[in-house]
C-alpha positions in Angstrom: 33.7 14.0 -11.1 34.6 10.9 -9.0 34.3 10.8 -5.2 35.9 7.8 -3.4 34.8 7.4 0.2 38.0 6.4 1.9 36.4 6.1 5.3 32.8 6.3 6.5 33.0 5.9 10.3 32.5 8.0 13.3 34.5 7.8 16.6 32.2 4.9 17.6 32.6 3.0 14.3 32.9 -0.8 14.4 34.8 -2.5 15.7 34.7 -0.3 18.8 37.2 -1.1 21.5 35.6 -3.2 24.3 32.3 -3.5 22.5 30.9 -7.1 22.1 27.8 -6.2 20.1 27.1 -8.3 17.0 28.2 -5.5 14.6 31.6 -5.0 16.4 32.1 -8.7 16.8 31.5 -9.3 13.1 33.8 -6.4 12.1 36.7 -7.9 14.0 36.6 -11.0 11.9 35.5 -9.4 8.6 37.6 -6.4 7.5 34.9 -5.5 5.0 32.6 -4.5 7.8 35.1 -2.2 9.5 34.8 1.6 9.1 37.8 3.9 8.9 37.5 7.6 9.9 35.2 9.6 7.6 37.1 11.0 4.6 37.0 11.1 0.8 39.1 11.7 -2.3 37.6 13.9 -5.1 39.0 13.5 -8.6 37.9 15.9 -11.4 40.0 16.1 -14.5 43.6 16.7 -13.2 42.4 18.0 -9.8 42.5 15.8 -6.7 41.2 16.9 -3.3 41.4 15.0 -0.1 38.5 15.8 2.2 39.6 15.4 5.8 42.7 13.6 6.9 41.8 11.2 9.7 43.4 8.1 8.0 46.7 7.3 9.7 48.3 5.8 6.5 48.3 8.9 4.3 52.0 8.8 3.7 51.6 5.2 2.3 48.5 6.0 0.2 50.1 8.9 -1.7 53.5 9.1 -3.3 56.0 11.8 -2.4 55.4 14.9 -4.4 51.9 13.6 -5.5 49.9 14.4 -2.4 46.5 16.0 -3.2 45.5 19.3 -1.7 43.4 18.9 1.4 40.0 20.3 2.5 39.6 20.1 6.2 36.1 20.3 7.6 37.3 21.0 11.1 40.2 20.2 13.6 38.9 17.4 15.7 41.5 14.6 15.9 39.5 12.0 13.9 39.6 14.4 11.0 43.2 15.5 11.1 45.2 12.8 12.9 46.8 11.6 9.7 48.6 15.0 9.4 50.6 14.8 12.6 53.3 12.5 11.3 53.0 13.6 7.7 53.8 17.2 8.5 57.5 16.3 9.3 58.0 14.9 5.9 60.2 16.3 3.1 59.3 17.8 -0.3 57.0 20.5 -1.6 54.4 21.9 0.8 50.9 20.5 1.0 48.1 23.0 0.8 45.4 22.4 3.5 42.3 24.5 3.2 40.6 24.8 6.6 38.1 26.7 8.8 39.3 29.8 10.5 40.1 28.0 13.7 43.5 29.2 15.0 43.4 26.7 17.9 43.5 23.9 15.4 44.2 20.5 17.1 47.0 20.4 19.7 50.1 22.1 18.1 49.2 21.0 14.5 48.2 24.5 13.3 51.0 26.3 15.1 53.7 23.9 14.0 52.6 22.8 10.5 55.9 21.6 9.1 55.2 20.6 5.5 51.6 21.7 5.7 50.5 25.0 4.3 47.2 25.9 6.1 45.0 28.2 4.1 41.9 29.4 6.1 38.8 29.9 4.0 35.6 31.7 4.8 32.1 30.3 4.7 30.1 31.2 1.6 33.2 32.6 -0.1 33.8 30.4 -3.1 37.3 29.6 -4.6 38.7 27.5 -7.3 41.2 24.7 -7.1 42.1 23.6 -10.6 38.9 23.0 -12.5 36.7 22.6 -9.3 34.7 25.4 -7.8 34.5 25.0 -4.0 32.0 26.7 -1.8 32.5 26.3 2.0 29.3 26.3 3.9 28.7 26.6 7.7 27.7 23.5 9.7 26.6 23.0 13.3 29.2 21.3 15.5 31.2 21.7 18.7 34.1 23.2 16.8 34.2 25.6 13.8 33.2 23.3 11.0 32.7 23.7 7.3 30.9 21.5 4.7 32.1 21.7 1.1 30.0 22.1 -2.1 32.0 21.0 -5.1 31.2 21.7 -8.7 32.9 20.5 -11.9 31.4 20.8 -15.4 27.9 21.0 -14.1 28.2 18.1 -11.7 27.6 19.1 -8.0 28.5 17.2 -4.8 27.9 18.4 -1.3 29.9 16.8 1.5 28.5 17.7 4.9 30.1 16.2 8.0 30.2 16.7 11.1 26.9 18.5 11.7 23.7 18.5 13.9 21.2 19.8 11.4 21.9 22.8 9.1 22.1 26.5 9.7 19.3 28.4 7.8 21.7 30.0 5.4 23.4 26.7 4.5 20.0 25.1 4.0 18.8 27.9 1.8 22.0 27.8 -0.3 21.7 24.0 -0.8 18.1 24.1 -1.8 18.9 26.7 -4.5 22.2 25.1 -5.5 20.6 21.6 -6.0 23.4 19.1 -5.6 23.2 15.9 -7.6 25.0 14.1 -4.8 24.7 14.7 -1.0 27.0 13.0 1.4 25.6 13.7 4.9 26.6 13.0 8.5 24.4 10.3 10.0 26.1 9.0 13.2 23.2 7.5 15.0 20.0 5.5 14.5 16.6 7.3 15.2 16.7 8.6 18.7 13.9 9.9 21.0 16.2 12.7 22.2 18.3 14.1 19.3 22.1 13.8 19.9 24.3 16.8 20.0 26.9 17.6 17.3 25.8 14.9 14.9 22.7 13.8 13.0 20.7 10.8 13.9 18.9 9.1 11.0 15.7 11.1 11.6 17.5 14.4 11.2 19.6 13.2 8.3 16.6 12.1 6.3 14.8 15.4 7.1 17.8 17.2 5.6 17.7 15.0 2.5 14.0 15.6 2.1 14.6 19.4 2.3 17.6 19.5 -0.1 16.2 17.0 -2.6 19.5 15.7 -4.1 19.3 13.2 -6.9 21.1 10.7 -4.6 22.3 10.8 -1.0 24.8 8.8 1.0 24.9 8.5 4.8 28.4 8.7 6.3 30.2 9.2 9.7 28.4 6.1 10.9 28.7 4.5 14.4 28.2 0.9 15.5 24.7 1.8 16.9 23.5 2.8 13.5 25.0 -0.2 11.8 23.3 -2.4 14.4 19.9 -0.7 13.6 20.4 -1.1 9.9 20.9 -4.8 10.1 17.2 -5.2 10.9 15.8 -1.9 9.4 17.9 -1.0 6.4 15.0 -1.8 4.1 13.1 1.1 5.6 15.4 3.7 4.0 13.8 5.8 1.2 14.7 5.2 -2.4 17.9 6.9 -3.5 19.3 7.0 0.0 22.3 4.8 0.5 24.4 3.7 3.5 28.0 4.5 2.5 30.8 1.9 3.0 34.5 2.4 2.9 35.9 2.5 -0.6 32.5 3.2 -2.2 33.1 5.2 -5.4 30.5 7.7 -6.6 31.1 8.5 -10.2 28.2 10.9 -10.7 24.6 11.3 -9.5 23.7 7.8 -10.7 26.5 5.3 -10.5 28.3 4.0 -7.4 30.7 1.1 -7.2 32.7 -0.6 -4.6 36.3 -1.7 -5.2 
């Protein structure tokens, strides 16, 4: 199973408009330091799944008729904005599994065009090709799901956006034992925990509880990137800061293209 992190940024990812901090300034001159909206592409055998659709160049990334099926965590704009233009395209319909949120985002859910929205239920597993998918509940300002993905014994949990974990989700993950955990970590350690997203303290506590073989922090804002410049060496072993285009091949190997 191969997971490509197409984007790893939050809505405050560098370069943030109007911000002159060192991280945002560097990101304006160095494209490698920029962060696109958090999203990923899972490939397992012949199965391809796009997790979230916040990238605005989806029509250019995937050829007509070869668009992967989509797993939407929730309907906030930075996770679905790439679908607004795509929906008016031509060709076969594109399956988009999603939380049971009939409000969707603006008129996207009510006027899907090419998109075939398929609401799924938390803790009700289903299969897509050779991959078993278990949606799990997360804690956010909108109905939000994480996805636990299994293929030939390899297990990846992708959990964003969330502020901690509901007890049932935590219990499931402790028992399920993912080899790879990709977890929301939008902020550096904060005295007062933020709402809707993890700071580093909470993200590390989740990792300690779940005990994956490896963990990647994603949905990162410029404040966390600034903190990491001086403190990144303090992260525990086997916990990595995700970058755009990182490729996680399994529980051990990760490359950047």
